[in-house]
N, C-alpha and C positions, 0 to 999 in steps of 0.2 A: 619599700621606700628607697630612693637613690640620692646620691649627692649631686649637687649642681655641676653640670659639665661632664658628668660620667654616666654613660649609658649602662647602668647596672640593674635595670628593671628586669624582672623575669619575662622571658619571651612568651608570647601567647602560643597556643597550639598551632594556630594558622601560620604564625610567623616562623615557628620552629620547624615546621614541616613544609614550608613553602617550596615547591618544586623549582629546580634550577632551569634556566632557559634551555631550549633544545640545542643539541650539539650536532655539528656536521662532521662526518667522518668520510674521508676520501680514501678509497681502496685502489691501489694500482692493479693492473691485470695480473691474474694468477695468484692473488692473495686472498686472505679471509679475515673477517672480523669475528673474534671469539669473545663470547660474553656469558656471564652467569648472573641469574636473577633469583633472588630469594623467594620463598613462598610467602604469601601475604602482601607482596608488592608487585607492581607491574611496570614494565618498560615498553615504550612504543617505538617502533622502527618503521621508517618510511623510505622507500627507494625514490630519490630525487632525480637521478640521472644514471644512464648506463643500464647494465643487466646484472642480476645477482640471483643466487639460489641458496636455499637452506636445505641441506641434505638432499640435493638433487631436484627439489621443487622450486620452480622459478617464482620470484617475487613480482607481483604486479606493480608497475610504476605508479607513483603518487597514491599508493594505497597504504594505509597505516595498519601495521600488525601489532598485536599486543601479546607480550610474553610474561609468564610468571612461573616461578619454581622450575627453572630450566637451565641447562648448560648446553649451549649450542654454538654454531658457527655459520656465518653467512659468507659464501664464496663468490668471487667474480672471475669470469674468464677474460673479460675485456676491460675491466675497470668500472667503477661506479662511485656514486656519492650517496651516503645514507644520512638521514636525519634521525637522531636518537633523543627521546625525551622521556621524562618520568610520567608514568600513567597513574591512574587512580589506585588508592589502597583498596585491597579487597576486604570488605567488612562482612561481619556476620558469620565468619567461618567457625568460631568457637561454639555457636549455637547449633551448628549442623552436625548431627550424629550420622555416621561415625566419624571420628577423626577430629580435625581442627588444626589450628596453627599454634595453639598455646600462647597466643598473643605475639607471635614472632612476625614482625614486619620490619626487619632490619634492612634499611636501604644502604647500599654501598656508596663508595666515593667515586665510582666510575661514571661515565656518561649515562644520563638518564636514571641514575641511582643503581646501576649495575654493581654487584659485589666485586666483580672482576671483569675487565674488558681490555682488549689490546688487538693490534693488527699483526698478523703473522704472514710472512712471505714464503715460508717453507711449508708446503702441504703435500700430502700424497694424492691429491685429486687427479693428477695426470695418470698415476697408476690405476686408480679406481675407474677412470674413464676408459682406459685401455682394456680393463676387464670387461666393461660393458660392451665395447666394440667386439671383443672376442666372443662374448656370449651371443651377440647379435648375429655374428657370422654363423655360429652353430645353429641358431634359430632359423636362419635362411636355408641352411642345409637340411634341417629337419622338415621344413615346409616343402622343399624340392624332392626329398626322398621318401617322405611319409614316416620318418622316424620320430621318436620323442625328442623334445627340446632338451636343453641342458638342465641338469639337476644339480644345484649348487649348495654346498655345505660350508658354512662360515664358522671357523674355530679360532679360539684365542683366549688369553687370560681375561679375568675380570677387568672391566673398564678399559678395554683395548680398542673399542670402536666397532664392535661387531654389529650392533643394532644400527649404528649410523651408516655403516656400509650397506646393510640390508635395505635401509631406506633409500640410499643413493641409487643402488642398482634397480630397486623397484620403481623409483621415480623416473629414471632414465628409460626403463622399459615401457612404462605407460606413456611417456612422452612421444614415443615412436609408434604408438598404437598397439602395443602388446598387452597381454593379460597374464602377468605372472601369478603363480600360486605361492603365497608367502606363508611359511610355517614358523611359528614361534615355539621353541622347545625350552625356553627359559621360564620356569614357573615364578620367579621372583618379580618379573615384569609382565604385566598384562598387555597384550596387543588386541585392541578393540574389545577388551574384557577386563575383569578385575584380576589382581595378582592371585597366584595359586591355580592358574589354568594353563593348558597347552592349546594353542589355537592354529587354525589354518584359514586363510582368506584369499579369495580371488580379487586382485586389484585391477580394475578396468579403467578407473579414473584417477585423478591426481590425489596426492597425499595432502592432508590439511597442514598448512604451514604452522598454525598456532597450536594445534592439538596433537602434533606428532603424527601418529598413524591415521588419525581422523576419528570418526565416531561410528558406532553401529546403531541400528534402529533402537536398541535397548537404552540408548543414552539420549533419545529425543531428536529434535530437528537439528540440522547441521547446514553450514554455509556451503559445503561441498557434498556431492552424492555420498550416501552412507554405504558402508560395506556390510556384508553378511558373513560373520565369522562362524566357523564350526568350532565349538568349545568343548574341551574335556577337562575334568577336574583333577588336579594333582596338588594337594595342599601342602606338600613338603618342599623345602628349599633344595635339598640335595637329591639328584637323580638316583643316587646309589642307596637310598633307604631301602631296607628289606632286600639287600643284595641286588637292587635294581629291578626286581621282579615287577613291581607295580608300574614303574616308569617305562620299562620295556613293553609291557602289555599295552599301555596307552599309546606309545609311539607306534606300535604295530597297527592299532586301530586307526590312528590318525593317517598313517601312510596308506592304509587300505582305502580310506575315504578319498585321499588326494589322488591316488592312482585311478580310482573309479571316476573322479571328476575329469581327469585328463583323458580317459577313454571316451567320455561322452562329449567333451568340449574341445573342438578342434583348435580354437585359439589358445586355450590353456595347454594343450598338448604341445603345440609348436613353441610356446614361450618357455615352458618348463617351470621349475620349482626353485625357490630361494629359501634355505633353511637356516634360521638363526639359533644358536645354541647357548647354554649357560657356560660362563667362564670356568666353573668348577671342573668341567671335563678336561681342561688343559692341565690340571694339576697332576703331579706324579703320584697318584693314588691307585691302589689295586682296583681293578674293575673299570677304570676310565677308558682304556683302549678297547676293552670288550664292548663297552657301551657305545663308543664311537663306531665300532664295527657294526653293531646292531643298527644304528641309524643309517650308516652307509648302505647296508644291505636292504633294509626295509624301504628306503626311498630310492634305491637304485642310483645312488649319487654318481655323477660323472666328473664333477669338479670340486675339489676341496681347496678352499681359500684359508690360509693360516695367517693371522695377524699378530705381530708382536711377540713371537716365541720361536726362537731358533730350535730349542729342544723339541717342541711339539712338531715343528716342521720336519725335523729329522725323523721322528717316529712315524709321521704320516707318509714320508717318502719311502721308508722301509716297508711299511705295511700295505700301502695302497697305490703308489705311483705306477702307472702303466699296467695295473692289474685289470682284468675284465670286470665290467660292471655287473650288478645283479639283475639287470634288466632281462626280461624274457627274450628280447631280440638281440641281446649282446653277442651271442654266438654267431648269429647270421651276419651281423653288421660289424663285428670286430670292434665293438665299443669299449673303450678303456678309460680308466680313471686318470685324471690329471691333478697333480698337487701343485699349488701356486703359493709362493710366499709374498706377502704384502707388508708394506711399512705401516707402522702404527702412527697415527697422527699425533703431532705434538700438542694438539688441543684436547686430547683425551685426559681427563682429570679423574682422580679417585673420588668416588661417591661414597661417603661414610654412611654408617648405619642410620644416623639421624636423617640424612637426606633421603635414603631409600625408604625409610619409614614414612616420611612425609609424602613421597611419591605414591606409595601404596595407599595411604589414607586419602590422598587426592583422587586416585582412580576409583576407589570405592565410593567416596562422597559424590563424585561426578555421576557415577552409575545411578544413584538413587535421587540425587537432588539437582543434577545438571551442573553446568559449568558456571561458577560465580565470577569468572574473569570477564570484565567488560570488553567485548570484542568489537573493534571498529570494522574489521573485515566482514564479520557476519552482518553488521548493520548496513554495509554498502550493498549487500545482496538482498536485503529485506525491504519491505515497504514502509518500515518505521521511519518516522520523522526524526528520531533520536540519532545522535552521532555515534552512539555506542549501544550495544545490546548484549545481554547475557542470557543463556538458556537456563531457565529455572524450571525444575520439575517438582512435582508434589507426590511423593510416594504414598501409597495407600496403607494405612495402619489397620491391623486386624489382630484378633486374639485367636489362637489355635489351641486345640486340645492335643497336648503332646502324646497322650495315649493312642490317638488315632493316626499318628504319623509313623512312617517307616524311616527312621533316621539311622544312618550308618556312619561309622567313624573308623578311620585307619588307626590300628593299634600297632605302631611300629616303633621299636627302640631307635633313638636317634643315632645316625652314623657319625654325628659330630662330637660324641662323647670323648673324654680323654681315653687314650689308647693304653690302658694298663691291663694286667692279667686278672684283676679281681673280678670274680663272677659269683655272686651269692648262690646262684642255682647249682654251682658245683660243690657246695658244702655238704650236700646230702641228697637223698632221694625224696625228701618230704615235700610239703607244699611250698612252692616257690612264688606264690602270688601274694601281693600285699593285701592284708597284713600277714597272712599265711603262717603255717608252721604249727603242728600239734603233736608230733611224734615224740614219745618219751625215749630218753637215752639213759641207760644205767650208768651211774657214776662209780660203781664199785662197792656200794655199801653191802652189808650182810643181807641175806635173803629175808631175815625176819623183819627188817626195817624197810620202810618205803624210801627209795633212794630219791634225793633231790634230782630233778631232771630239768633239762632245757630242750627246747625244740631244735630240730636239725637246722631250721632256718629261724633265727631270732625274729619274733613277730608276735602275733596275737594267738594265744592258745585257745582253741575252741573248735567245735564241730564245723566242718566245711562241706557244703553241698556242691557236687559236681554237676555240670551241665554237659549235654552231648554235643559234639561237633557234627554239623550236618555233613553228609557224604558229599565229596566233591568240592568242598569249600575250604578245606584245611590249609591249602596253599595260598589263599587270598587273605591278607591281613586286614580284612574289612569286617567289622563287627557291628551288630545292631545295638543301638543304645536303648536300654530298657527303662521304663518308668521307675522311679519318679524322674521328672525332667531335671537333669543336672544343672545346677546354678552356673557351672562353668560355660554353658552355652551363651550366656549373656554377652552382648557385644561381639558376636561372631557371625559369620556368614553361613547360610545354608544353601547348597547347590541342588536345585531340583533337576533330576535326571529324566531322561526319556524312558527309563526302565520302570517296569511295573513294581508296585509296592511289595509284591510277593516274589520278586526276582531273586535269583541266587546272588551271592556276593560277587562272583565273577561277572555276571551280567551288569550288576550295579557299577562295578569298576569300569567296565568297557562302554558304558552308555554315555552319550553326549549330553550336554547340559541345555535345559530350556531357559533357565534364568536363575536369579539369586534372590534370597530373602535375607534381611538383616534382623537379627534377634535383638530387640531393644530391651526386653525384660523377661525374667523367668520367675514364675510363681510355682515353686516346687510343691507347696502344700496343696494347691488346687489343681496341679497338673496342667497349667496353662503357660503358654509363651506368647508374648506380644511381638509381632514382627512388622517390618516395613517391606512392602512389595512394590515393584515398579508399575504394576497394573492392579486394578481392582478385581473383584471376583473371588471365587473359591480357589484355594490352592489345589492344583491337580493331584489326584491320588497316585503319586509316583514315589519311587525311592528317593531319599534325600541324603546327600553327603554333607558332612560337616568339615570345618577347618581342622579338626583335630582337637578341639577344645572339649568335646563331649567326654573324652577320657584323657585330658591333657596331662602333661608331664608334671607330676606332683611329688613332693617329698614331705613326709610327716616329721616335724621337728618336735622333740620332747625335751623338757628341761627338768631334771631331777633335783631333789634337795631344796625345793622352794618352800617358803619365801626367805629372802635374805636382804641385806643392804644393797645387793647388786641387782635385785629383781627389776626395779624400775629402769635401770640402765639397759638391761636386756630388752625390756618392753619398748624403750625408745628406739633401739636399733631395729626391732621387728617392724615397728610402725614406719620407720624411714624406708624400708624395703618392701612394704605391702605384704608382710609375712605374718603368719599366725603360728601358734605353738600350743602344746599341752603342757602345763606346769604340774608336776607331781609333787604333792605337798607332804612334808614331814610335820606331823602334828605338834611336836614339841617346839617347833620354830615359829608357830603361828601367833601366839600371844603377843600383842603389841604391834602386829603387822597386818591386822585385819583390813586396814585401809588399802594396803597394797593389793590384797586379793580382790577387793571391790574394784579397784582400778583395772586389774587384769580382765575380769569378766566384762566390764563395761567397754573394754577395748576389743572385745571379740576373742579373747584367749579362752582356753579350756582348762579346767582343773581336773587333776587325777589324784589318786590315793597312793601314798608311799608309806603308809602306816605311821607310827608315832615317833620312831627313833631311827637313826642311821645305823642299821645293824642287819645281819642276815635274817630274813624272815623265817627261814626254815628252822632256826635254832631257838625260837621263843615259844613254840608250841601252838596248837590249834586254838585253845581257849584264849590265850593272851592275844594272838593275832586277830581273832574275831573281835575282841573288845577294842583293840586299837583301830581296826578298819572302820568299825561303827562310829567311833568317836570322830575320826577324820571325816567320815561321810556326813555326819551331822554338821560339822563346820562348813563343808562345801555347800550343803543345802541352805544353811543360813546366809552364806555369802551371796549366793544367787538371789535368794528372796530379798535380802536387804538392798541389793543393788538394782532390783527391779528388772532382772534379766531371767528369762526362762532357762532352766537347766536343760541342756540338749537331750532330746528324746528320739527314739526310733519311731517308725511309722505307726507301730502298734501302741504307742504311748509309753513304752518302757523307757526308763532313764538310761542314758548312755553312761556307763560307769567303767573306768579304767583303773586297773591296779597293777603296779609294778613292784614285785617283791624285792626287798633289800638284798643287794649283792647279785641279783639276777637269777637266783636258783629257786625252784619250786618242786614240790613232790605231789603224790597222789592225794593226800588229805588236804593239801592246800588248794588243789584244783577243785575238789568237792566243796570246800568252804567258800571259795571265791564264786563258784557258780550259784551256791545257795543264797549268797548275798546280792546276786544280780550283777556281779562284776565280770570283767574279762581280764585275764592276765596278759599284759603287754610287755614284751621285751624290745628288741631292736635289731637292726642289721648293720648299723654303722656306729662303732664305739671308738671315739678318739682317745678314751682313757684320760679325759681331762680332769677326772676326779683325783688322779694321782700325778699326772704330768703337768707341770706348771709352765710349759712353754707354749705360748699361744700360736706361734708359727708352726710348730710341729702338729698341734691339734688341728689347726686349720688345713694344713696340707693333707692330713689323714682324711678329713671329711671330703675335701675336694677330690681326692684320689679314689675314694671308695664309693662315693655316692652314685646311685643309679635311680632311674625312674622307679617310684614305689618304695624307696628306702625309708626306714624309720631311723632317724638320727637321734642318738642319745647324748646329750650334753648336760652339764651340771651347774646349777646355781651355787651361790655361796663361795665362788672363786673369782677373783678379779680377772684372772687370765681368760676366763670363759667369755667375758665381755669383748675383749680384744680379739679372741678367736672368732666370734660371730661377726665382728666388724670386718674380718678378712674373708669370711665364708659367704655371707649373704649376698654381696654384690656379684660375686662370681656365679653363684647359683642362678641369680636373676638373668645374668648375661647368657647363660647356657639355655635359657628358656624354661627353667623350672619355676613352679609356684610352690612356695613353702606354706604348708597348711597344718592345721591341728589333726589329731588322730580321727576325730569325728568326721571332719570333712574328707579326709583321705578315704575313710571307709565308705562314705557316700559315693565318691567318685569310683572307687574300686568296684562296688556293687553294681553301679551303672554300666560298667564294662564287662560284667561277669556273664557273658553269654557266648555261644559258639565256641566252647572249649575253655572258657575261663572258669573261675571258681567263685561261688557266691558265699560271702561270709555271713553266718547267722548272727 
């Protein structure tokens, strides 16, 4: 209701989101219009007069182009007039798996709803054009003399405009009838593929203005001719993972394929190669210069372009300028490397993690479901009567028997971890695998008594079965994922390689990719996975790579001394960060708090046994400890039954039972007792000593510093500072890519990875 004379009525949805009228933007010669468009919204741009280009590709006059989820710039050499208007909102993204926009359709205040837009008169386009003309001169010389054309490597920090320069040089080359081979070595951004791949493509036709590089046949029909990419799978972000051994091997295979194409294709040989690289190689980290040298050698680079980094330019000058190339004909032709410094465009903006995540999701979604952006450019080239069109694909859903698949996963410790000297594997020569550790250590008691012992690596005490490493594969960190199907595979990609299902890990690593499957669901009990495929029919019997989620980075979190008045606060934090934990119960603290335990198990948490009292278990004797363990075990059974939740079990039906001895010490008779009762002794590998230290900041720092993939973290309930410590720890672990799980889930994931040299936990 509103007062007379005052327009205080609630605006309708149509009125609230009514698009603004089109805006006209006049660009003087040598200037560019820079704009940013959010995901979920669209902006339409039409060239009314003059000439203009987007990353080197000319805009057609009077043709409307639609943009979404992009940061780009339209440049004019001679001046132009653009019409900018708000396009249609993109609907239905949330229903398309994978990804979505989470409801984000934030229009900006700029022309057409751009988040940001402005005209810039200072641009490096003249420099970039001069590079093109210099390369064109080299191509003409190559044609006249029969030599290979220029091989260009583009280096620079993150968000320095390397990919934009690659597009510009590629577009200019195709404009004059050349066919450059473009190589993308940045696994975080897919070129004609999904993220997590390294690709090479021959560009004979124009680049798609609306879709960036364009589309490949695996993405369906396109307004411009499609490209045929050669794709290799590299699911890590950092090229230096595993000391760069995997990345180097794939780069070598890619270079071999590119060299072979140049030997057979005269146009490609004369035009040469353009290589785009990840920005992380420009950082001052050990191994980066060696990796750059590997790329320069494998692709026989003749020209190195450095954007936006004086330090990197200086290093490249010292290492490569005027040095002979690695080409087979370099000695005969005196071919030498040139290093050129280029200016970074002022239009280069930082792309935060949220934006890059949206880009990745968009590329994956487009691969399976097509492009939901209504394109007027595509409509102009089609026979449709509609003014707009979008390419909608329907992926084929099918259920696969996981046991019949040859699924491989990279098992590499992340190179992005905190650089401290803590290494649990150096604490002893015992089992270093999660949950690991079973060697007894004499603590100095008299020979007549059984000494309390602790494993050399805190973890699970129990028999361990070793598996054999196949000969010749020990240096390839690619392991076969064994049944049962790990639940962590859900919502991940599977890359189907051209390698046989019985191929060696090295052959699987070096094989190119046929296509991708998306894992929509995992039924571990039945051994089935439900996947989406771009085509129907049977999945080829080939080796399959995963994104790394088959044995993803996990940490087992355990909470001792539960329950207490702080237990629900801890549970709330865990739920906030999609984390799970195993709560070890002290029996004397349970009366009156049974409801808390019901809430824990209904929330997916796990319960463990910590006996009846907070005291050293080795000091109370075998008979008393047995009575206490059975009493707590009975409570745990009742809690699961009353909550309507099945107590976790192994595949053979045995109940998963975890026991943590008070004070962390155990001896021979205790091991026998625990085994007889069907339990496993569980210690840990990261102890912040929060049971004694009441400073949340110190405890949180300890966990963040010491934690590694596969760690078992021990923290304590019944202390207010533990809540604050977890509040400081959980977000950091999530940012580092860890998933915090219970002991039971950690065991499942560990056993799934226990092949080719791993250890399987009984």
